Backbone bond lengths (Angstrom), bond angles and torsions (degrees), N, CA, C in turn:
res aa  C-N    CA-C-N  psi(-1)  N-CA   C-N-CA  omega(-1)  CA-C   N-CA-C  phi
1 X - - - 1.544 - - 1.468 106.90 -
2 X 1.292 121.57 -43.92 1.445 125.16 174.06 1.469 113.78 -61.09
3 X 1.237 119.38 -39.46 1.483 125.74 -179.15 1.583 108.92 -65.31
4 X 1.347 119.33 -39.75 1.499 123.97 177.34 1.436 104.11 -66.51
5 X 1.366 126.80 -47.85 1.492 124.33 178.93 1.436 112.57 -59.73
6 X 1.312 118.39 -39.61 1.515 122.88 177.01 1.522 109.36 -58.90
7 X 1.364 116.89 -48.62 1.426 122.87 -174.91 1.553 109.08 -62.01
8 X 1.473 118.49 -49.12 1.389 125.34 -179.09 1.640 108.45 -57.62
9 X 1.311 114.05 -43.40 1.537 121.08 -179.57 1.570 109.76 -64.33
10 X 1.312 116.22 -38.94 1.409 119.77 -177.99 1.543 108.13 -71.10
11 X 1.278 115.69 -40.90 1.517 118.93 178.60 1.510 111.90 -65.00
12 X 1.379 113.81 -40.61 1.535 117.62 176.17 1.524 111.57 -58.76
13 X 1.349 116.19 -44.83 1.458 118.88 -176.58 1.540 108.82 -69.17
14 X 1.367 119.05 -34.56 1.430 120.97 177.73 1.546 111.30 -63.57
15 X 1.285 112.21 -46.49 1.505 117.88 -179.00 1.521 111.16 -63.31
16 X 1.443 116.88 -36.50 1.565 116.91 177.04 1.426 107.55 -70.08
17 X 1.236 124.18 -33.52 1.501 126.58 -176.26 1.507 105.14 -70.42
18 X 1.367 120.35 -46.96 1.473 119.48 -176.25 1.543 105.29 -67.59
19 X 1.277 120.23 -40.50 1.472 119.94 -177.68 1.602 110.42 -62.16
20 X 1.359 115.58 -39.91 1.445 116.38 179.11 1.519 110.20 -71.51
21 X 1.276 119.55 -37.57 1.463 118.59 173.12 1.542 116.20 -62.28
22 X 1.337 115.19 -40.03 1.440 117.74 177.81 1.593 109.51 -66.53
23 X 1.332 115.81 -37.88 1.438 116.22 179.06 1.457 112.08 -63.81
24 X 1.283 114.36 -44.63 1.563 116.24 178.61 1.481 114.62 -59.31
25 X 1.357 113.62 -41.80 1.519 119.63 177.47 1.479 108.69 -65.21
26 X 1.322 122.46 -43.59 1.430 120.66 177.79 1.513 113.86 -62.66
27 X 1.310 114.32 -42.62 1.543 117.69 -178.36 1.559 106.60 -68.56
28 X 1.276 119.10 -34.93 1.505 119.43 -177.89 1.523 105.45 -68.88
29 X 1.315 118.27 -44.29 1.483 118.35 -178.70 1.543 112.01 -65.06
30 X 1.370 113.27 -37.40 1.511 116.11 175.56 1.522 111.87 -62.65
31 X 1.368 114.41 -42.23 1.476 118.51 -175.20 1.586 108.14 -70.47
32 X 1.321 121.45 -34.91 1.366 123.71 174.53 1.518 110.25 -64.09
33 X 1.331 112.57 -43.92 1.581 112.65 179.07 1.446 110.31 -63.94
34 X 1.342 122.75 -44.58 1.417 123.39 174.86 1.492 116.16 -57.85
35 X 1.366 116.91 -40.51 1.447 120.49 176.42 1.554 112.20 -67.61
36 X 1.381 115.50 -39.14 1.421 115.62 175.77 1.482 113.21 -63.57
37 X 1.351 116.11 -42.63 1.476 119.43 179.02 1.499 111.58 -60.15
38 X 1.405 116.53 -46.28 1.455 118.00 -177.80 1.539 109.31 -67.17
39 X 1.399 121.49 -30.53 1.350 121.90 -179.81 1.548 113.16 -74.17
40 X 1.302 115.68 -33.90 1.450 121.17 172.72 1.475 112.93 -66.81
41 X 1.374 115.56 -44.93 1.442 120.55 -179.04 1.593 108.28 -63.82
42 X 1.305 116.91 -42.48 1.509 122.20 -179.71 1.545 107.77 -60.48
43 X 1.313 114.72 -44.39 1.422 122.08 -177.47 1.487 112.44 -62.29
44 X 1.418 113.55 -48.81 1.369 115.55 179.28 1.458 116.04 -62.82
45 X 1.406 121.27 -37.79 1.413 126.85 175.81 1.503 109.69 -58.98
46 X 1.385 114.76 -46.61 1.494 121.51 -176.90 1.581 107.13 -63.65
47 X 1.241 119.44 -44.09 1.494 122.20 -178.03 1.561 106.97 -61.76
48 X 1.280 116.88 -46.87 1.591 117.02 179.83 1.544 106.19 -65.36
49 X 1.232 120.09 -35.21 1.478 118.82 -177.56 1.617 107.96 -65.67
50 X 1.355 115.31 -42.92 1.458 119.11 -176.07 1.516 108.26 -70.88
51 X 1.342 119.97 -33.18 1.365 121.36 178.56 1.513 114.65 -69.11
52 X 1.413 114.55 -34.43 1.474 120.55 178.09 1.529 107.49 -71.22
53 X 1.416 116.32 -41.88 1.475 116.74 177.22 1.522 116.05 -60.91
54 X 1.417 114.53 -38.10 1.487 116.64 -178.07 1.468 111.87 -67.06
55 X 1.372 121.24 -25.13 1.473 124.43 176.47 1.494 109.06 -87.40
56 X 1.325 119.05 -39.36 1.478 120.76 -164.86 1.546 108.73 -86.02
57 X 1.329 116.95 -37.12 1.472 117.51 -173.26 1.557 106.80 -97.81
58 X 1.367 110.67 150.13 1.489 120.67 177.83 1.468 110.88 -115.16
59 X 1.377 116.13 163.72 1.392 121.31 -176.52 1.462 114.11 77.21
60 X 1.399 117.57 -155.35 1.353 128.42 -172.33 1.611 110.54 -61.43
61 X 1.276 117.91 -37.98 1.527 123.22 179.89 1.504 109.14 -62.10
62 X 1.338 119.66 -46.18 1.516 122.25 179.38 1.453 109.01 -64.97
63 X 1.334 119.58 -41.75 1.437 123.03 -177.02 1.582 114.10 -65.42
64 X 1.293 113.33 -35.47 1.469 121.65 172.97 1.531 110.34 -61.01
65 X 1.295 110.98 -42.91 1.546 114.11 -176.39 1.592 105.80 -68.37
66 X 1.302 118.94 -40.36 1.410 121.72 179.20 1.611 111.67 -61.63
67 X 1.368 115.43 -43.24 1.447 118.67 179.31 1.547 110.63 -64.19
68 X 1.315 117.34 -43.61 1.491 116.18 175.58 1.469 114.14 -61.91
69 X 1.336 119.39 -42.74 1.441 124.86 -179.59 1.531 111.12 -60.77
70 X 1.349 114.55 -43.32 1.510 119.35 177.74 1.519 109.25 -66.01
71 X 1.384 118.15 -44.90 1.453 118.69 -177.25 1.615 110.39 -63.57
72 X 1.222 115.70 -46.47 1.454 121.33 -176.21 1.546 111.62 -63.94
73 X 1.346 115.84 -42.81 1.432 115.67 179.37 1.549 117.05 -68.57
74 X 1.354 114.66 -36.28 1.406 117.06 177.40 1.586 112.10 -70.41
75 X 1.266 115.05 -38.86 1.599 117.07 -176.99 1.526 105.24 -69.49
76 X 1.327 118.49 -41.02 1.458 118.94 -173.52 1.639 108.91 -69.69
77 X 1.304 116.79 -45.71 1.475 118.43 173.18 1.571 113.56 -56.17
78 X 1.293 117.53 -42.38 1.469 119.41 178.78 1.426 111.27 -67.88
79 X 1.315 122.26 -41.19 1.528 127.80 176.92 1.594 105.60 -55.37
80 X 1.376 115.58 -56.85 1.390 114.80 -173.27 1.561 113.92 -63.69
81 X 1.290 116.89 -33.70 1.557 119.54 -179.45 1.485 109.14 -69.53
82 X 1.383 117.04 -41.52 1.509 118.50 -179.39 1.616 112.28 -66.28
83 X 1.419 110.86 -43.14 1.394 115.06 179.52 1.657 114.52 -60.90
84 X 1.362 109.61 -39.53 1.480 114.85 -176.44 1.555 107.74 -72.41
85 X 1.360 116.43 -39.04 1.513 116.26 -177.13 1.545 108.34 -72.85
86 X 1.298 117.85 -33.42 1.596 118.54 -175.76 1.498 112.08 -61.30
87 X 1.389 115.97 -24.91 1.411 118.69 178.25 1.543 113.43 -67.40
88 X 1.287 118.56 -22.89 1.457 122.82 179.68 1.525 112.98 -113.69
89 X 1.331 121.09 -19.74 1.356 123.79 -169.10 1.684 103.54 -130.76
90 X 1.275 117.55 103.61 1.422 121.67 179.50 1.456 116.31 -66.50
91 X 1.293 117.21 -22.32 1.454 122.05 178.45 1.589 116.33 -65.82
92 X 1.385 113.87 -17.67 1.388 120.69 179.28 1.540 112.83 -77.59
93 X 1.291 119.66 -0.14 1.462 121.41 -178.82 1.494 111.48 -69.22
94 X 1.349 117.38 -36.25 1.494 118.27 171.86 1.513 111.22 -64.88
95 X 1.303 119.72 -38.95 1.428 118.97 177.90 1.498 112.53 -68.91
96 X 1.296 120.06 -24.72 1.557 121.71 172.82 1.469 107.71 -68.52
97 X 1.310 119.49 -41.66 1.469 125.78 179.65 1.583 107.43 -56.85
98 X 1.294 115.23 -53.27 1.485 118.89 178.60 1.520 111.17 -62.65
99 X 1.291 123.78 -35.18 1.404 124.30 177.70 1.556 107.95 -68.50
100 X 1.262 119.48 -38.55 1.549 120.41 176.82 1.520 109.85 -57.82
101 X 1.315 114.86 -47.77 1.474 116.94 179.52 1.574 111.91 -63.90
102 X 1.328 115.69 -34.69 1.427 122.30 174.58 1.533 110.01 -67.17
103 X 1.268 118.80 -38.90 1.498 125.00 -177.28 1.585 110.08 -62.91
104 X 1.382 113.33 -32.80 1.414 114.23 -179.42 1.560 109.35 -63.39
105 X 1.228 116.06 -50.53 1.487 125.98 174.11 1.579 110.29 -50.28
106 X 1.314 111.91 -45.31 1.528 118.10 -179.83 1.471 110.28 -64.45
107 X 1.338 119.89 -50.19 1.463 120.26 179.45 1.523 111.98 -60.98
108 X 1.248 117.40 -38.49 1.524 119.68 177.30 1.512 112.19 -63.36
109 X 1.321 115.42 -40.25 1.406 117.55 -178.26 1.547 110.00 -73.87
110 X 1.357 116.56 -37.75 1.496 118.50 178.84 1.552 110.75 -64.64
111 X 1.351 115.77 -38.56 1.508 116.12 176.54 1.504 111.35 -66.84
112 X 1.322 121.25 -37.17 1.364 122.15 178.99 1.560 108.74 -65.66
113 X 1.292 119.37 -46.95 1.511 122.50 178.08 1.521 108.90 -58.19
114 X 1.329 118.70 -39.94 1.485 121.44 -179.70 1.534 112.39 -65.26
115 X 1.223 114.39 -36.52 1.575 117.23 177.92 1.475 110.96 -73.51
116 X 1.380 113.95 -34.32 1.475 114.36 179.83 1.528 116.54 -72.16
117 X 1.302 113.95 -11.04 1.504 120.97 178.83 1.539 111.76 -63.69
118 X 1.437 116.04 -31.64 1.391 117.52 -179.19 1.599 109.93 -104.43
119 X 1.289 115.17 23.15 1.527 120.82 178.08 1.550 107.66 -73.71
120 X 1.285 116.43 118.30 1.537 115.68 178.86 1.505 111.98 -76.45
121 X 1.342 119.29 -22.46 1.464 119.11 -175.19 1.611 109.08 -82.21
122 X 1.267 118.75 89.98 1.403 122.31 -177.45 1.553 115.31 -62.24
123 X 1.408 113.65 -34.17 1.435 115.31 180.00 1.500 112.04 -70.44
124 X 1.304 122.43 -41.52 1.404 121.57 171.43 1.587 112.10 -62.14
125 X 1.228 118.64 -38.56 1.455 123.64 178.76 1.563 109.57 -61.03
126 X 1.336 114.92 -44.77 1.450 118.49 179.56 1.630 111.48 -63.39
127 X 1.336 114.50 -33.54 1.509 116.27 178.31 1.586 109.54 -69.83
128 X 1.221 117.92 -32.66 1.415 120.95 -177.46 1.559 114.29 -84.40
129 X 1.193 118.28 -13.53 1.430 119.45 -174.68 1.537 114.99 -65.83
130 X 1.325 118.87 -34.99 1.551 116.84 176.38 1.521 113.02 -62.08
131 X 1.350 116.02 -39.81 1.481 120.13 178.41 1.570 109.72 -64.41
132 X 1.345 113.50 -44.81 1.486 116.74 175.86 1.431 120.62 -63.04
133 X 1.420 109.63 -30.35 1.531 115.67 178.26 1.512 109.15 -75.74
134 X 1.374 116.32 -38.78 1.550 115.73 175.14 1.486 112.29 -62.21
135 X 1.354 119.02 -46.06 1.447 119.38 -176.94 1.588 108.15 -61.47
136 X 1.369 118.23 -41.57 1.499 118.53 176.04 1.450 112.46 -58.90
137 X 1.230 119.13 -40.97 1.488 125.91 -173.42 1.511 106.46 -68.97
138 X 1.356 117.94 -42.28 1.534 118.22 -179.17 1.536 108.75 -66.67
139 X 1.270 119.37 -41.49 1.484 120.50 -175.37 1.484 109.96 -72.59
140 X 1.288 121.44 -40.00 1.457 123.65 -179.99 1.544 108.42 -70.81
141 X 1.358 121.29 -37.08 1.424 118.49 174.80 1.461 116.23 -62.96
142 X 1.381 114.53 -40.94 1.514 117.52 -179.80 1.559 106.90 -65.74
143 X 1.411 119.98 -42.61 1.454 122.51 -178.18 1.566 107.77 -62.26
144 X 1.241 118.55 -43.94 1.442 122.41 -178.52 1.477 111.86 -62.99
145 X 1.336 117.83 -40.02 1.433 122.18 179.28 1.598 111.46 -67.82
146 X 1.257 118.29 -35.71 1.469 121.90 171.35 1.507 108.94 -62.74
147 X 1.286 116.56 -50.61 1.505 121.03 -172.08 1.546 107.62 -63.08
148 X 1.276 119.14 -48.74 1.518 118.77 -173.80 1.527 107.31 -71.51
149 X 1.355 119.44 -31.79 1.446 116.65 177.43 1.476 112.91 -64.62
150 X 1.370 115.36 -38.41 1.492 120.54 178.54 1.576 112.16 -66.08
151 X 1.383 110.24 -38.91 1.539 114.07 178.00 1.523 109.91 -69.05
152 X 1.375 121.97 -39.98 1.374 125.32 -179.68 1.498 110.70 -65.46
153 X 1.361 117.48 -38.61 1.406 117.64 172.53 1.540 115.08 -60.02
154 X 1.319 116.54 -48.92 1.380 118.78 179.27 1.484 114.57 -62.82
155 X 1.290 119.68 -32.29 1.502 123.45 177.75 1.496 105.02 -70.87
156 X 1.280 119.79 -42.09 1.524 121.99 -179.13 1.516 107.26 -58.70
157 X 1.247 122.14 -45.27 1.435 122.88 -175.90 1.464 108.49 -70.65
158 X 1.368 120.36 -35.09 1.440 123.50 174.20 1.520 112.34 -62.29
159 X 1.293 115.95 -38.99 1.477 119.75 -179.79 1.465 111.61 -68.60
160 X 1.383 115.88 -47.23 1.416 119.80 175.86 1.526 113.14 -53.63
161 X 1.361 116.52 -50.66 1.404 119.83 -178.54 1.542 112.24 -63.42
162 X 1.360 116.88 -30.23 1.406 117.90 -177.60 1.657 106.06 -77.19
163 X 1.315 118.87 -35.70 1.454 116.86 179.55 1.560 109.49 -67.58
164 X 1.284 116.94 -36.94 1.507 118.32 179.36 1.441 110.85 -67.96
165 X 1.379 115.97 -40.57 1.523 118.21 178.12 1.452 110.59 -65.83
166 X 1.311 118.21 -39.79 1.550 118.70 -178.24 1.556 110.16 -66.86
167 X 1.390 116.90 -35.94 1.519 116.63 176.42 1.488 108.54 -65.32
168 X 1.249 120.50 -45.46 1.474 125.07 176.61 1.384 113.20 -52.27
169 X 1.358 118.03 -48.30 1.501 123.69 -177.41 1.488 108.56 -68.39
170 X 1.313 121.53 -39.30 1.524 120.49 173.66 1.458 108.76 -58.73
171 X 1.278 122.14 -49.14 1.486 122.75 -176.00 1.498 108.09 -59.74
172 X 1.321 119.42 -47.33 1.442 122.40 -178.99 1.578 111.21 -65.61
173 X 1.305 116.05 -35.51 1.555 116.74 177.04 1.514 108.65 -63.81
174 X 1.317 114.72 -41.31 1.472 117.27 -174.88 1.579 106.77 -69.45
175 X 1.296 122.15 -36.31 1.459 122.22 177.66 1.504 110.79 -68.92
176 X 1.301 117.89 -34.43 1.539 119.69 178.18 1.545 108.99 -68.63
177 X 1.359 118.27 -32.51 1.396 118.09 179.29 1.513 115.52 -101.62
178 X 1.309 115.95 45.44 1.380 122.62 -172.83 1.531 113.38 -64.32
179 X 1.431 115.54 -27.32 1.436 121.15 -173.31 1.654 107.67 -74.18
180 X 1.212 118.32 -14.31 1.528 120.60 178.29 1.509 114.07 -81.39
181 X 1.334 118.96 -7.92 1.412 120.22 -179.46 1.497 109.39 -80.69
182 X 1.317 122.97 128.05 1.462 128.84 179.54 1.555 109.77 -90.50
183 X 1.199 114.31 142.99 1.490 122.98 173.35 1.501 110.38 -75.56
184 X 1.287 117.36 139.17 1.459 120.44 179.49 1.539 111.95 -70.15
185 X 1.296 115.66 130.93 1.491 124.53 -175.76 1.532 112.02 -62.45
186 X 1.302 117.16 139.96 1.383 120.16 -178.48 1.546 115.88 -69.11
187 X 1.253 116.86 135.87 1.504 118.60 -175.21 1.516 110.93 -66.24
188 X 1.376 120.55 139.63 1.412 121.27 177.57 1.552 114.63 -67.19
189 X 1.383 123.18 155.96 1.447 122.04 -179.54 1.496 112.00 -66.14
190 X 1.294 116.66 150.66 1.582 118.44 -177.54 1.521 107.58 -74.74
191 X 1.367 113.15 153.84 1.379 122.16 173.63 1.526 109.54 -74.16
192 X 1.382 119.22 154.71 1.432 121.12 174.95 1.543 110.19 -63.34
193 X 1.287 117.58 153.59 1.442 124.44 178.76 1.576 109.58 -69.73
194 X 1.276 114.73 147.06 1.385 117.51 178.54 1.479 112.77 -72.52
195 X 1.333 122.84 150.50 1.452 123.85 177.61 1.565 113.80 -65.56
196 X 1.295 115.34 161.00 1.497 118.45 178.68 1.462 110.82 -60.41
197 X 1.296 117.60 164.99 1.475 124.03 179.29 1.570 112.35 -66.53
198 X 1.421 116.59 -35.88 1.423 121.45 -175.73 1.478 112.38 -83.81
199 X 1.305 117.80 -3.81 1.471 119.18 -174.52 1.499 108.67 -84.30
200 X 1.321 114.92 137.93 1.534 121.75 -178.17 1.496 106.43 -75.03
201 X 1.368 117.20 163.32 1.455 124.19 -179.93 1.587 109.33 -64.75
202 X 1.392 115.18 -31.45 1.484 117.88 -175.80 1.466 106.70 -69.55
203 X 1.367 119.45 -27.28 1.476 118.51 -172.84 1.459 114.85 -95.93
204 X 1.362 112.97 14.72 1.510 115.32 172.66 1.462 115.79 -62.26
205 X 1.213 117.42 134.09 1.535 118.89 -176.00 1.527 104.77 -122.41
206 X 1.414 110.46 145.62 1.446 119.30 177.34 1.466 106.62 -120.14
207 X 1.206 114.54 162.59 1.526 116.43 177.23 1.509 112.85 -60.18
208 X 1.377 115.69 132.17 1.429 119.80 -174.64 1.521 107.29 -69.75
209 X 1.294 117.87 136.96 1.455 127.27 173.01 1.510 108.42 -115.76
210 X 1.355 114.41 160.30 1.379 119.18 -177.83 1.528 112.35 -67.70
211 X 1.307 122.52 -23.71 1.391 127.90 177.45 1.545 108.60 -67.48
212 X 1.365 119.20 -50.35 1.472 126.48 -178.62 1.513 108.60 -60.12
213 X 1.314 114.10 -46.22 1.425 115.20 179.87 1.437 119.26 -67.12
214 X 1.347 115.99 -23.69 1.458 122.37 176.10 1.513 107.34 -75.02
215 X 1.380 120.05 -31.97 1.388 125.87 -173.67 1.515 112.47 -73.67
216 X 1.293 114.40 -30.72 1.456 122.91 179.12 1.501 112.13 -74.13
217 X 1.363 115.97 -36.78 1.467 117.00 -177.22 1.572 111.35 -70.84
218 X 1.380 121.15 148.12 1.390 122.57 176.16 1.520 109.66 -64.68
219 X 1.275 113.86 155.54 1.500 119.91 174.12 1.445 113.93 -79.18
220 X 1.209 117.83 132.32 1.411 121.88 -178.40 1.546 106.65 -115.29
221 X 1.404 115.60 139.13 1.430 111.44 -179.14 1.412 114.68 -70.75
222 X 1.319 112.74 158.06 1.522 114.61 -174.25 1.553 112.07 -72.88
223 X 1.365 120.54 -28.86 1.383 121.76 172.85 1.560 112.36 -125.72
224 X 1.292 120.45 137.61 1.424 128.98 -176.12 1.491 109.75 -75.41
225 X 1.351 123.41 120.85 1.459 120.77 -178.55 1.539 113.01 -66.96
226 X 1.359 114.26 146.44 1.569 117.62 -176.95 1.473 108.22 -65.43
227 X 1.351 119.00 142.11 1.514 127.43 167.94 1.468 108.42 -81.19
228 X 1.472 110.95 175.29 1.459 115.74 177.81 1.569 109.37 -65.93
229 X 1.363 113.55 141.38 1.356 117.16 172.79 1.567 119.27 -80.26
230 X 1.250 117.26 147.00 1.475 116.44 -175.56 1.585 107.29 -82.16
231 X 1.356 113.58 149.50 1.521 116.41 178.80 1.508 108.41 -106.93
232 X 1.330 112.40 148.14 1.408 120.47 -179.46 1.569 110.47 -120.46
233 X 1.426 117.53 152.19 1.537 118.37 -171.03 1.529 113.27 -64.38
234 X 1.321 118.08 -30.43 1.411 120.91 176.34 1.466 117.88 -65.80
235 X 1.309 116.84 -22.81 1.394 124.59 -178.89 1.574 113.82 -67.05
236 X 1.262 122.78 139.74 1.468 124.16 176.76 1.435 111.89 -76.02
237 X 1.308 116.24 144.41 1.426 122.48 178.88 1.591 107.72 -77.18
238 X 1.194 115.98 143.25 1.437 118.67 -177.06 1.560 109.25 -73.97
239 X 1.216 112.85 137.12 1.542 117.84 179.59 1.546 107.71 -72.94
240 X 1.374 109.79 142.90 1.512 115.44 174.88 1.423 108.90 -73.35
241 X 1.297 115.27 144.51 1.564 119.62 176.36 1.434 104.57 -68.47
242 X 1.393 113.35 142.23 1.487 122.24 175.33 1.436 106.27 -68.65
243 X 1.350 111.86 148.62 1.475 122.47 180.00 1.569 108.83 -94.91
244 X 1.429 114.07 -5.46 1.437 113.52 -175.49 1.415 110.23 -83.84
């Protein structure tokens, strides 16, 4: 009886622990989903704000907004492309590591551009714009290079797989239509060789056929005629026919 109570108590504790673990996992997933949604919403609002500033503001402030928008768009597109490709191609893990190092420079530049948006000294800001523009161009070019390389690799694998699949389908289609293949026609018999140059026309020979050989042989009667019969002493002599 005590063993049964202990087993029931152990099962109860196990179920409670599993329930608590499942609850924590569900709450964590829900929290991550909410955080992801909030981050995406904040990012969308900020992108729209930058796009509006790039069109509405003139001078250094508008150019700063354009640089930030260009930097964020390129880095986000490269991140999405590498993460999507890494799920099917393990060789992109090294590329993801390089992109993470590039992202550190991108975040640093984005923060600097964001701080300079509220800079009151427009003259100093205009002096620093060429350097900021060059840094943005270098980072976006590197990100674009990684993104297009990953896309070209994925397309290359897709083309190779399509070529292999097309070849297999052609072979299978030919096997399914095996009745349409025609047997090669038999070659006609060769003609007899021509006679030698010194041979006369009368000496021309042709391959012997059963009909010609039969024509050359003498005709033999179908039935051999009977020969004279031998006579024996005990046989009677035939009577002569009467002349009367």
